[in-house]
N, C-alpha and C positions, 0 to 999 in steps of 0.2 A: 809336577806332572805325574800322573798315575797311568801306568800302562796296563790295559786289560787284554789278556791273551784269550781269544775265543776260537779254539780249534774247530769246534763244530757250530760256530755261530750261535743262534738262539735255540738250537735243538735242546729239548728238555724231556725228562721222563714223567713229569706231571703237567697239569694244565691249569695253572693258577688263573682264576677268572678275571683278575684285575691286572695281570702282568703288563707292564709298559712295553714289552717286546712283542705283544700280540699283533700290532700292525705289520711287523716284519714277517711274522708267521702267516698272517692273512695274505700277504703278498707273495708267499712261497719262498721267502728269502731265508731258508733254513739250511745250515751247513750239513753236508753229508759226508765230506771227506776233508782231509787236510794234507798239507805238504810240510813235513817236519823241517826240511832244509830251508824252505822259504820263510817259515815262521821264525826260526832261529836267526836267519839273516836279518829280518826286520827287527828282532829284539836286539841284536848286536848293534844295529844302526842307531836305535833309540837309546841304547846304553843306560837303561834305567830298570830298577827292580819291577817285576810285573806281578799282577794278580791273575791267576788262572780263573777264567770267568766263563759264563754262558749266557743264556740257557743253563744247562747243567754240565759242568766240566768233568764230573766223574763218569760221564758216558764214554770218555776217552779210555781206551784199554790201559790196564795197569802198567804194562811195559812202556808205553809211550808217556804216561804220567811220570814214571820214574826217570825217563830220559830228560823230560822238561825240568823236573825238580833238580836232577843232578846238575844240569846246565846252570840253572838259577843259583844253586848253592855254591858251585865253583866260581861263578861270576860275582855274586853279590853277598854270599854267606847266609842267605835265608830265602824263603819263598812265602807266597800268600795264595790262598784259594778262597773263593766264595761259592758256597754250595747250599742246596736245600737239605743236605744231610741224610737223605733217604737211602743212598747207595754206599755209605761208608761201611767198610769191612775192616777186619783185623789187618789185612794187607795194606789198606790205605793208612791206617793208624801207624803201622810200621814205617811207611814212607814218610809220613808227617814228622815222626820222631827223627828219622835218619837225616832228613834234608831240611830240618828247621822250618817247617811249614806252619805259618799262622793261619788258623782256620776261622773263617766267618760263616755263620749259618743263618739262613733266612727262614724264619718261622714266626707265626703270629699268635701262638698260644698252644695249649694242649686241647685235645679232643675237639669239641665243636667250635672252639675259638679259631681253629686252624682250617675249618672246612672249606673256606674259599680257595685254599691251595689244593685244588681238586685233583683227584687221581682216577677219574672215570666213574666210580661208584662210591657211595658213602662208606661201605665196609673197607674198600681199598684206600680211600682217603684217610680214614681213621688209622688203618694199619700203617700207612706211610708216616703219619704224624707220630705214632708210637716209635717207629724206627728212628725218626729224627731225634726224639727225646732220648732214646737209648744211646744214640751217637753222642749227644751232648753230655750225658752222664759218663759215658766211657772216656770221652776226651778229657773231661775234668779229672777223672780218676788217674789218667795217664800224665797229668801235668800239662796238657795241651788245651787249657781253658779257652774256648772259642769266644769271639765277639759275636753279637747277634744283630740282625736287622729285623725290626718288627714294624709291619705296616698296620696302621690303625684304620678301622673300618667298622661298619655296622655289626659285623659278626663277633668282634672282640672288644669294642670300645664304646658301645652304646651304654646308656645309663643302666640297663638291666644286666649287661654282661661285664661291665667294668670291674665290679667286685671280684668276679672270677679271674679276670686278667691280673688283678693285684695279687691274689693268692698264688697264681702261677709264678709271678715275678718274685714273690717271697721265696718260693722253692728254688728258683734259679739263683737267687742271692745266697741261699744256704749252700748251694753247690759250689759257690765261689766265682760265679760269672761276674765279671768286672765292668763290662761295657755293653751298651746296646744303643743302636741308632734307631730313632723313631721316625718313620716315614708317614706322612699323610697320603691318603690314596691319590694316585695320579690317574685321573679319570680320562679314559680314551673314547668313551661313547656314552650316549644317553642311557642305555640299559644299565651299564655299570653305575652311572650316577643315581638312578632310581633305586637299584637294589642294594648297593654297597656303600655309597657315600653318606657320611654323617653330615648333619647340618652344621653351619658355622657355630651355633650355640653348643651343639653336642661336642664338636671338636674342641672348642674352648674349655668346656667343662672337663673333658677327658684329659687334656694336656695340663690344665692347672691341677687337677687331681694327681696326676703323675709327678708333676713338679713338686708338689707338697709331699707326696708319698716317698720320693727319693730320700728324704731326710730320715726315714725310718729304716732304710736299708743299710747293711753293713759294708758291702763292697760294690754292689751294682750301681752304675751311674749311667744316666741318659745323656749322651754327649751334646745333644741339641740344646739343653738348658745351660750347660757350661759354656757352649759357644755363644749363645745369645748374651749371657752376662759378660763374657769377655769382649764381645763386640761393643757393648755399652761402656766398656773401659778402654776401648781402642787397643786391646790386647789380642788382636786377631791374626797373629802370625801363623796359627795352626788350625784355623777354622776351615771347614770344608767348602767345596765349590759352590754350593747353593747360595752362599752369602757373598761371593767374591767376583761378581760381574762376569759370568761365563759368556763368551761369545758362542752362540749356538752353531755357528758355521765352522768353528775350529775346536770348540770344547777343549781348551788347553789342559784342563785338569784331568781329562781322560783321553788317552791315545789308544784307540782300539787297534788290535792286530788280529786280522781274520785268518782263517785256516790256509788261505793262499798267500799270506804275507802282506796283503793289502792293509792299509791303515784306514780307520773309520772313526767316526765321532761317537760321543756318548749316546747310548740307545735312548736315553730319556728325552732327547730332542728330536728323535726320529718319529714323526707322526704320519709319514707317507709310506712306510714300509720299505724305503729305499736307502741304502747306505751311500749318501752323497760323498764325493771326494772332499777332503778337508781344504778349506781356503788357505792360501799360502801365508796370509798375514792376519793377525788377530785384530778385530775391530770392536769398537764400543758404542756403535750407533744406538743400540737398544738403550743403553744407560743414559746417554746424553739426552735422547728423546724422552725417556721416562722422567728425567729430572725436570724438564720444561713442560711436559704435557699435563694438563689438569686431570684430577682424579676422575671426573665424569667422562673423560675420554680415554679411560684405562691407563692413565699415567700416574705419576707419584708426586707431582709438584706440591711443594710445601710440607710434605710429610716429614715429621721430625725423626722418623726411623729410617728414612731412605739411605742415609749414609751407612747404616749397618746392614740393611736388608737388600738394597739395590734392586728392588722389584722381584727378588727371589729367583728361583730356577726357571729358565725359559721353557723347560719342559712342562711346566704347570701354567703357562701363560693363558690368559683369558681367550677363549675361542681357538686354542691351539695356534695362536698367532704370536710368535716370539717377541714381537714388538710391544706387546702389552705386558703389564705387570701380572704377577701370579694371581690366579683365581683364588688362591688360598690367603690372599692379602689380609682379609678381616681377621682370620685366625691368628696369623703371625703378629699383627698389630696388637691384638688383645693380649697375647702372651708377652710381647715386649713391654706393654704397659704394666703387666703384673710384676715382671722382673724389675722394671724401673721403679715401681712403687716400693718393692722390698729394699732396693739399694738406697732409696731416699730414707727409709726407716732406719737403715744401718748408718746413716750419716755420710753416705757417699754422694758423689756428683756424677750421675750418668751423663754420658756424652750427648744424649738426645735433648737434655735440658741445659747444657752448658754453652757458653759463648764459643767454645772451641769448635762446636759443630759447624758453624758457618765458615770458620777458617779452613777446616778440613774438607768441607764440601767444595769450596773454591779450588783448593789444591788438587783434589781428586778429579774434578771436572776438567781442569787444565791438563792433567796427565792424560785423561781419555782423549781430549782433543788433539794431543800430540801423539796419539797412538800407543800409549803405554798404560799399564795398569799398576796400581800401587795398593798395598794393604795400609790400613789406617796407622798401624804402628810405625811403619817407615815414614809416613808423612809427618809424624810428630817431630822428627828430627831432621827434616829437610832444611838444607842450608838456604833454600829460597824463601823461607819464612822471614818476615820483617821482625824487627826487634819487639814491637808491640805484640805481634802474633806469638813470638817465642815466650813472651811473658804470660800469655794466655795458656800456652802449653804447660809452662811451669806451674801455674796456678791449678790446672787440671790434675797434673801428676801429684801435686802436694795434697789436694783435696781428697784424692783417692788412695793415698798412701802407697803409690806406685814408686818403688825404690829400685835400687840397683839389682836386687834379687830377681826382679821381673825381667830385667832388660838385657842381661848377658852381654853380648858382643857390642851393644850400643852404649856401653858404660860411659865412654868419653863424651858422647853427645849429651847424655843426661847431665854430666858434670858441666858441660858448656851452658846448657839451659839453666842450670841451677845457680850460675854465677851472675845472672842478669841483675 
């Protein structure tokens, strides 16, 4: 579970034209104040490390930021913040160092690559981008190397602009940036789609280019490629929520805490601009339905990558209807095929093409029907598997060279499987 603390809701100092939080802003659901006591009470109840989030969390006065970081440091020994980086000052950097704050920065490139992260006028937008880049360089110099979130769209990942993006990423790599998450544009309306969204073919070309380009970098890694490969090996213990069967009515992976202490869901599933109350129980109706629904009716039946992808994030569902698979499905399918092909060339046995896939599909479907969710790795060592099924697990592990070093605390289960 990840806790996102949003003191000022979706209030922000810039106006990104593609932001998934814009429906909330359009509905007037923007925080203007917060109650420190109520927020801390909610955090105490959840008893989990939190990420200071927004909107833009650095709109919170520095004194209150310090109070929150001090509380988080005393409680958990560290803190996290996700910011656009334009407001970072020396005072903020001092707080980050003092209270062990891991910094995430959202940026899509330098200069024109970042223009869709709009700040009112082109000169102000470019100035804001420069401030973010200066903040990244300063953080790296102070040993506070940030992680990045980069959204791919027509302004930074089209065929014409992709070389410029690669050059920028090389500079980040030279700075010592180690990780970046790649987001595909989450389209909220038809205007965004026409102006900003890349075609399926363009997205596939951009992602495969980045996938290959990663091998040329010294330290920078795009975690989405690592996660997709790990999913094809059933090593999904640490993959992010987009692959893990998120219930859009509870969004277990994200527990939002608003300025008044109320809990809320992940903003990516909020298409109506209203923070609905969380459902009391997690449900998996979306995933059971997708498994059985034919592709032509927006389902996933028969897809060899369903076990890994699960229809992807409900926030990107076709027609903004969470019951459907992701509208980005063709892009992810093509990328899975690319990684699958590379694994075959390495002599590995990807889960998508192994008899184990049917075993785990049955086990996961059964778990969902019983109201629980499981990662693939845990299903490998389920005591409910039959002896022939355990033999298939053993063959899969052996074919992929998955040994004790991968499996940590489940070592005794590996031994059990290996003695069949």
